[in-house]
N, C-alpha and C positions, 0 to 999 in steps of 0.2 A: 504494500500500500504506500503511495507517495506521501512524503512528509508534508504536513500542513504548515503553510507559511503564516506566521503571525505578523502583526504590525510592529514596526520598530518602536522604541520608547520615545515617542514624540513629546516635546515639551514646548511651553509658551516662550515668547520673546522675553518676558520678565524673568522667568525661571532661568533661561539661558544666560541672561545678563548677570544674574547673581552667581551662577556657576563659573562664568568666564573670569570673574574676579579672582577666583582661587584655583582655577584649572592649571595643571602642570603640562598637560598634553592635549592639544586641540587638533582635530582632523577636519579638514575642509574638502568636501567632495562636490561634484556637480559637472554640468556640461561646460565645454569650452565657451569662453565669452561671457560666462555668468558672473565673473568678478572674483573668482577664488583667490588668485594670487594677490590682487589688490587688497582684499579683505585680510589675507594672511599677513601681509606686510603691516597693515594698520594694527592688527592685534599684536604682532611682534614688537612694534614700536611702543605700544601702550603698556604692555605687560611684561616686557623683557624676555619673551620666549624666542628661542632660536627659530628663524624662519627657514623651513625646508620646503623647497619647491621640487617635486619629483621630476618634472619635465627637465629642469636644469641639472639636478644632482644625480639622477638615476637613469631616466628613460632614454634621453637623446645624447648622441655624440656628434661631433662636428660633421656637417654635410647632411644632416637629417638621417643619420644612421642610428637605428634603434638597437639598444643592447638586447641580448637574448634574455629570455625569461629567467633562466637560472641565475645569471649574473645580477639582474634586477632584484630578484628575490633575496640573494645574499646581501646585497648592498642595503636593502630596506631592513632586513633583519638586524643589521648593525645600527642603522639610524634610529630605529624605534626604541633601542635600549638607552638612548640619551634621556636624561632626567626631565628636561623641559624643552618643549617644542610646539610650534604650530606648523602643520604639514598640509600642503595642498597637493592633491592628486587623487584621481577617482578610481583607478583600476580595481574592480572588485576581486580580482585574482589574488591580491595581497591583503585583503581584509583580515585574513586569519592572523597575520602578523600585526597589523596596525590597530584594529579595533580593540583587542584586549588591553592595549596600552593607553588607549584614548580615554580622557575624562569627559570629553564633549565632542560631538560631531555637529558641524555646521554644513547645511546643504542648500546652497543657492539653487533653487529649482524654478528658475525664471522661464517665462514663455520663450519658445524657440526664436521668435522674431527679436526679442530682447537680446538673446545670445548671439544671433547673427549680426545685430547692430553692434554688439560689443566687439566681436572679432573684426568687423569691417572698420570700425574706428581705430582699433589697434593696428590693423594693417596699414591704414592711411598714415598713422603716426610714425610707425617704425619700418615702413616699406624699404627693403634693401639693407636693413640693419637687424642686429640681434637685439630683441627687446629684453628689458629686465625680467628675470624669471625664466629665461630660456638658455639652453646650453650654447656656449660660444660656437660660432661657425654655423648657426642655424638661423639664417635671415628670415624675417617674418614673411609668411606666405599665406595665400588665400586661393583655394582652388575648388573645383566642383566636388571632389571627394570629401574634402573637409566640410563644406557646406552641407553635403548630404548626411554626413555623420551628425552634425548639429540638428538638422531637420528631423532626423529619425531617432535622436537620442532618447526621447521619452518612451518610445516603443521598444527600443532595442537594449538600452543600457539601464534605464531606471528600474525595470523589474529585477535585474541582477543585483542592483544596489540594495533594493529592499530585501531580497533574499539573503544577501551577504550580511546586512545589518542584523537581521533576525538570527542568522546562523552563528555569527562570530561576535556579536555585540548586543545581545538582546536587552541588556541592562544599561547600556551606554546611552545617555540622553542625546536626542537628536532634535535640532531645530531646523525646520525648513523655512527658507525665505521665498516669498513670491515676488519680491521687487527689490530694487537697489535701495529704495527708501527704507525698507525694513532692515536691511543690512546696516545702514547708517544708524537706524534706531537702536540696534543692538549695541553699537559702540557708545552712543549717547547714554543709554540706560546703564551701561557697565562703568561709566565714568571715564571712558577713554577719550583723550583729547583729539585723536586722529579722526579725520573725515574722509569719506571715499570720494574720489573724483568721478 
């Protein structure tokens, strides 16, 4: 008989703000263009947590060469053992390493047009350059394959996220954002001086 999927441990904005003030390890997941890295940097600045961006530190090598799964897994296994961090990166295949160490999960689950707008603005800003939060030698790009990934993210990736949260972190509190305004609201409620751009 297939395993029954439960709902993750969703919490409110005010609950998340209170938890953020004392969290040692915060995991930020979600679709490309949703603002994960920007939010991670703001939390890092406000609360003194090391900012770990998996795109930059683990996933990509120069020239958009992706590390193999085994090497990524080994690198993440070491990173999660650090005492204090805010980590942005979604891949549910490594939730078994990351979720048991997380005190709080933040999930910007914005509409797909908002995410496409986010990656388009990013591309226009950093076109031909490597943006902050990306591995050196990976200039910003925007192509049909990437846009398709974002357009179908809710159907293809979000169910795997929910299953992973339920399997590997059923007791870890999860805050879902539906807008960038809510993300700024979390920072304000938690007393963080940083604002999202």
